[in-house]
N, C-alpha and C positions, 0 to 999 in steps of 0.2 A: 755278209753278216749284217743284218738290220736290227738295230736296237731301238727301243721305244723313245719317245720324246723325253728329254730331261733325265735319262737314266744316269745313275751314279756308279754304274758297273766299272767303267774305266777310271773314274775318279777314286773310287774305293781301292782298286788295285794299285793305282799310282801312290796313294797314301801309305798303303801297307808295305809296298816295296821301296818307297822313297825315291821314285823316279817320276818322270813326266808322263802325262797322258799319251803324248806322241810315242814315247818309248814303249808303253803298254800296247798301243795299237799296232806298232811294228812287230812286237812279240807275238801278238795274236795272229797277225797276217802271215807270219812265217816267210818263206822265200818265194811263194807262188805270186807272180806279178799280176795274175788275173783275180786275185782274192781282194775283196774290198770290204771295209768295215764302215758302217754308217751309224753315227751315234749323235745324241742330242746333248746340248749344254745350254747355259744361260749367260748373258752378259748385259751390262748396263751401257747403253749407247745413247749419248746426248741426253742423259737423264731419264731414258726410257728403258725399263727392264724388258728384255726381249729374248725369246728362245731362238736358238739357231741349231743347224745341223752341220756336222763336220764329216767329211768323207776322206778317208785315208786309203791309199793304195801304194803298193811298192813300185808301181810304174807310172805314177803321176809326177810331173816335173815339179809342181808346187809342193810345198810341205804338206798342205792340206787344202781341200776345197771347202769353202764356207757358204752355206745357204741360209739366209735369215727367214724367220717366220714373219710374215707380213700382215696377216689378218688375225687380229686378236679380238677377244670379246670385251667390249667396253664396260661391262658390268662387274669386272673383276674376275679375270679368267680363271685363276686357280683358287679363288676364295669363295666357296659356297656361302649362301646366305646365312646358314646357321653358324658358320665360323665367324662371319662379320658380327653377328649378334652377340656371340660369346665374347668377342674382343671388346665390344662396348661395355658389356656387363662387368668385365674384369679390369676396366680402366685403360684398355688398349685401343680406344677409338681413333686416336691420331695415327697410330700404326696402321689400322685398317684403312683409313682414308688415304694414306700414302700409297699403300699397296694397290688400291683401286685406281689411283691417279696414274700410276706408271703402267698398269695393265690396261692399255687403251689401244685404239686402232692406230697402227703404225703405218708410216709411208713405205711403199715398196722399196727395197734396197737393191733388188735384182730384177732386170726386165724379164728374164726367163729363169724360173726356179728349176734349173736343170743342171745336174752334175755330169760332166763329160769324162768318162773313164775308159781305159782300154777294154774293160769287160763289157760295158754297155753304157747307155745314157739314161740317167735316172731322174725322173721328176719327183721332187721332194714336197710332200704335202703334210703339214704338221697339225694334228689334233683338230682344233676348231676350224682350221682352214678347209677341212674336208666338207664342211657344211656350206661353203661358198663356191658358186660356179666360177668366180674369177680365178680361183686357184688352178683351174684347168685350161686357162688361156695360154697360148704360146707353148704348148707341150708337144707339138707335132714331131720334134726331133727326139723325143724321149722313147726309149724302148720299153720301159716298165715304170709304173707309178708306185712310189713308196708312201704308205700312210703310217706315220709315226704318231702314237697316241699315248696320252697319260690319263688313264681312267681310274687309277687307284683311289681317287678322291670320292668315288661313288660307293666305296665300302662293300664291294661284292655284288652290288645290284647290277643286273645285266640289261636293264631297259635301254640305257644310252648306248651300250655296245651293240645291241641288236639293231638299233636305229642306224648307227654308223655302218654296220656291216651291210645293211640293205643299200645304203647310199654308195658304198664301195662297189657293190655289184653293179649298180646302175652306172657309176662312173666308168667302170671297166667296159661295159657294153657300149656306152656312148663313144668313148675314145678309141675303142677297139684295141686296148692295150691291157696287158696283165696288171693286176694290182696286188701288192704284198703289204699286209698290215702287221705292225708289231705293236703289241699292247702290254702295258706294265701291270695290269690288274683290273678287276671288274670286267673281265672279258678274256678273249683268247686270240692269239696271233693267227693269221690266215693268209691264204693265197687264192686268187681268183683269176680265171682265164679271160681272154679278151671278149668273151661272149657273156660274161657275168656269172659263170658257174663257179661255185666254190670247189677248188681242187684239194686243198688241205686246210684243216682248222684244228687248233689245239683243244685239249680236254682239261677237265679239272685236275690240277696237280702238275700239268706240263710246265716246264720252265722254258721250253723252246720247241719250235717245229722245224722240220727240214722239208724243203719243197724244191721241185725241179720245174723250170720254165723254159720254153722254147722261144727265143727272141732273135 
């Protein structure tokens, strides 16, 4: 199960039920040791606000595998220009500046952004990282590439999604590995075979897609 970057699905369920996100993940996984849930979150690390991906499996020795987002957009990743302008007009300029300061280019925290699980080895690429060739270095051990995206800030406009989808097809063909993309809005989740052909893609109104891959 692949969720988008920064999804609040597990967070919301944990708050509603009064239990931890880990407990929710285990509940979603059931007893199948080959079932894996991949979900995004955020943390402040040494003063820098950074996205990360958590991978939970019933057959992983560690409590959870953590993969950090390394390549951020230095112009203020999650704050579109119009939002910054509005903040200044409403007296929130200092808040806007602080947000832009912490959404900066971060130092890599993992040499290889790969999660090793009993099911398969996953290369984790988060949102803006899709645009960088460096994100696809050292992925030879990966069986499949996961693209987690947070595109809801584009308010239903599909131009950015279509651009990223084309890049995803190209990345799959170059790496000769399947790519699965999970999108939270302003686009659709998708899966692509190792030759760049789209296998499955969501439609308007879909909350999820189901896809099968041979790895």
